[in-house]
C-alpha positions as a Python dict, from the first residue, in 0.01 Angstrom:
ca = {
    (1, 'M'): (0, 0, 0),
    (2, 'S'): (-117, -259, -269),
    (3, 'E'): (-485, -184, -180),
    (4, 'L'): (-442, 170, -239),
    (5, 'L'): (-285, 134, -587),
    (6, 'K'): (-536, -114, -703),
    (7, 'F'): (-807, 88, -571),
    (8, 'L'): (-668, 385, -781),
    (9, 'F'): (-635, 162, -1072),
    (10, 'E'): (-993, 49, -1055),
    (11, 'Q'): (-1097, 436, -1038),
    (12, 'V'): (-892, 503, -1363),
    (13, 'T'): (-1016, 219, -1545),
    (14, 'D'): (-1393, 171, -1440),
    (15, 'P'): (-1509, 435, -1657),
    (16, 'L'): (-1373, 278, -1968),
    (17, 'T'): (-1603, 87, -2131),
    (18, 'L'): (-1668, -90, -2485),
    (19, 'P'): (-1943, -17, -2728),
    (20, 'I'): (-2067, -364, -2749),
    (21, 'H'): (-2303, -595, -2538),
    (22, 'P'): (-2236, -584, -2174),
    (23, 'L'): (-2155, -966, -2120),
    (24, 'L'): (-1911, -945, -2430),
    (25, 'E'): (-1771, -618, -2271),
    (26, 'W'): (-1722, -763, -1966),
    (27, 'F'): (-1525, -1078, -2118),
    (28, 'V'): (-1293, -848, -2341),
    (29, 'L'): (-1213, -637, -2044),
    (30, 'W'): (-1141, -901, -1829),
    (31, 'C'): (-894, -1042, -2125),
    (32, 'I'): (-755, -720, -2155),
    (33, 'N'): (-681, -692, -1777),
    (34, 'R'): (-514, -1051, -1783),
    (35, 'L'): (-287, -945, -2066),
    (36, 'V'): (-174, -620, -1904),
    (37, 'Y'): (-133, -803, -1575),
    (38, 'K'): (79, -1058, -1733),
    (39, 'C'): (297, -772, -1922),
    (40, 'A'): (326, -552, -1621),
    (41, 'Y'): (435, -847, -1403),
    (42, 'E'): (687, -966, -1670),
    (43, 'M'): (835, -606, -1706),
    (44, 'V'): (870, -563, -1357),
    (45, 'G'): (1046, -894, -1287),
    (46, 'N'): (1301, -795, -1586),
    (47, 'L'): (1339, -473, -1410),
    (48, 'Y'): (1415, -675, -1078),
    (49, 'C'): (1639, -914, -1247),
    (50, 'T'): (1868, -642, -1422),
    (51, 'G'): (1890, -476, -1096),
    (52, 'Y'): (1690, -129, -1165),
    (53, 'L'): (1441, -221, -887),
    (54, 'D'): (1512, -285, -530),
    (55, 'G'): (1213, -321, -281),
    (56, 'S'): (861, -412, -294),
    (57, 'I'): (710, -67, -277),
    (58, 'A'): (920, 50, -572),
    (59, 'G'): (803, -270, -768),
    (60, 'K'): (431, -221, -665),
    (61, 'L'): (455, 129, -783),
    (62, 'V'): (590, 48, -1101),
    (63, 'H'): (364, -235, -1136),
    (64, 'W'): (56, -68, -1103),
    (65, 'F'): (192, 240, -1312),
    (66, 'L'): (275, 5, -1604),
    (67, 'R'): (-47, -178, -1555),
    (68, 'T'): (-272, 133, -1579),
    (69, 'I'): (-73, 280, -1893),
    (70, 'C'): (-78, -41, -2063),
    (71, 'F'): (-434, -105, -1997),
    (72, 'I'): (-532, 237, -2133),
    (73, 'I'): (-324, 184, -2449),
    (74, 'V'): (-491, -164, -2519),
    (75, 'W'): (-821, -47, -2417),
    (76, 'G'): (-798, 245, -2676),
    (77, 'T'): (-675, 26, -2951),
    (78, 'V'): (-962, -241, -2897),
    (79, 'R'): (-1215, 25, -2870),
    (80, 'T'): (-1108, 190, -3198),
    (81, 'L'): (-1084, -170, -3369),
    (82, 'I'): (-1443, -219, -3238),
    (83, 'A'): (-1563, 129, -3345),
    (84, 'V'): (-1391, 53, -3698),
    (85, 'V'): (-1565, -281, -3741),
    (86, 'Q'): (-1903, -155, -3622),
    (87, 'F'): (-1871, 127, -3898),
    (88, 'I'): (-1796, -131, -4170),
    (89, 'L'): (-2098, -364, -4058),
    (90, 'N'): (-2363, -64, -4045),
    (91, 'H'): (-2211, 98, -4355),
    (92, 'W'): (-2106, -200, -4557),
    (93, 'I'): (-2243, -76, -4900),
    (94, 'V'): (-2050, 269, -4890),
    (95, 'V'): (-1747, 102, -4746),
    (96, 'T'): (-1764, -163, -5042),
    (97, 'I'): (-1818, 133, -5304),
    (98, 'S'): (-1528, 304, -5160),
    (99, 'V'): (-1285, 19, -5165),
    (100, 'V'): (-1375, -56, -5511),
    (101, 'L'): (-1324, 303, -5641),
    (102, 'V'): (-1004, 360, -5464),
    (103, 'S'): (-879, 1, -5589),
    (104, 'T'): (-979, 111, -5930),
    (105, 'A'): (-799, 448, -5909),
    (106, 'V'): (-493, 300, -5783),
    (107, 'T'): (-468, 35, -6063),
    (108, 'I'): (-556, 294, -6317),
    (109, 'G'): (-262, 520, -6189),
    (110, 'Y'): (-49, 227, -6158),
    (111, 'V'): (-129, 119, -6519),
    (112, 'A'): (-90, 478, -6652),
    (113, 'I'): (265, 533, -6449),
    (114, 'K'): (410, 200, -6602),
    (115, 'H'): (277, 294, -6972),
    (116, 'R'): (424, 623, -6929),
    (117, 'R'): (773, 487, -6822),
    (118, 'N'): (777, 213, -7110),
    (119, 'T'): (674, 490, -7369),
    (120, 'V'): (963, 732, -7228),
    (121, 'M'): (1199, 433, -7207),
    (122, 'K'): (1139, 324, -7566),
    (123, 'E'): (1204, 693, -7674),
    (124, 'Y'): (1545, 724, -7549),
    (125, 'M'): (1660, 388, -7699),
}
């Protein structure tokens, strides 16, 4: 049973790659896999301790299900983070200009609202 669940897990997660150097990708996916394994192991252990699970087959099914779902979530988060960092590094001038413009607009808006409140408060006093 465990071999079948592992095979299904590998079939689901094998096509999930990262847009980075292959050795770095292998290491990051290994780290994700270790993290997800420990999380699933801990969650299933807690389910056994609280009495929600009874039997090894149910534990294996829940473990591999949680492991697959958590792997996809963590992988998606890491892939999005890598894509954002790559975008920022590839378009750093545009990103810098955008950050400066947005910061300037927010500062001007804040000062204008604060000045307006002070003016309105002075009129009522």
